[in-house]
N, C-alpha and C positions, 0 to 999 in steps of 0.2 A: 504494499500499500504506500502510495506516495504521500509524504508529508507536506503540509503547507509551510510556507516560509516562516510563519509565526510559531510553528511547532519545531523547527530545526534548531539545532545547537549552533553556537557561534562557529565551531570548527566545520560543521556541514555547510553553513552558509559561505564561509571562506573558500572551502573546497570547490563549491559550485562557481563562485566568482572567479577563482583561479582557472578552472576549466573553460569558462566562458571567455576569459582574457586570452587563453591559448588559442581558442577557436577564432577569435577576432584577429589575433596576430597572424594566424595561418591564412585567413581570408584576405587580410591586407597584403600579405606577401604574394598571394595569387593574383590579386588585382594589379600589383606592381608588375608582375610578370606578364600579364595579359596586356597592360598598357605598353610595356616595352616591345611586345610582339607587334602591336598595332603601329607603333611609331616605326619599327624596323621595316614593316611592310608598306609604310606610308599610306595606310588605309584611312579612309575618311568616310563617315556615314553620309549616305545620300538623303536628300530631302524626299518628301513623299511624291512630288511630281516626277523627279528624276527616276525614282524607283518604279513608278508606274510605266514610264516611258521605256525603261530597260526591260520590264516584264513583257510589254507589248512587242518590242523588237525581238526578243527571245522567242516569243510565240510565232512571229512571222518567219523568222529564220528556220524554226522547226518545220513549219508548214512547207516552206520552200525546199527544205531538204527532203521531206517526205515526197513532194511532188517529183523531184529529180530522181529519187530512188525508185519511184513507181514507173518512170518512163523507160 
């Protein structure tokens, strides 16, 4: 059975805080790693209009490839 925070001892609370701090540190390291990868690849997010335009172009290219392959 899980205790509420008001029922936990000071040591139990400190253990939980320590484990959460370790998780946060791990996630921050992962964020830094992913940001480094994005910078290295010179990736930049597209705005919504550009994203839709890219999706439409990809659909047209796929249809043209299918047409060529059918011939």
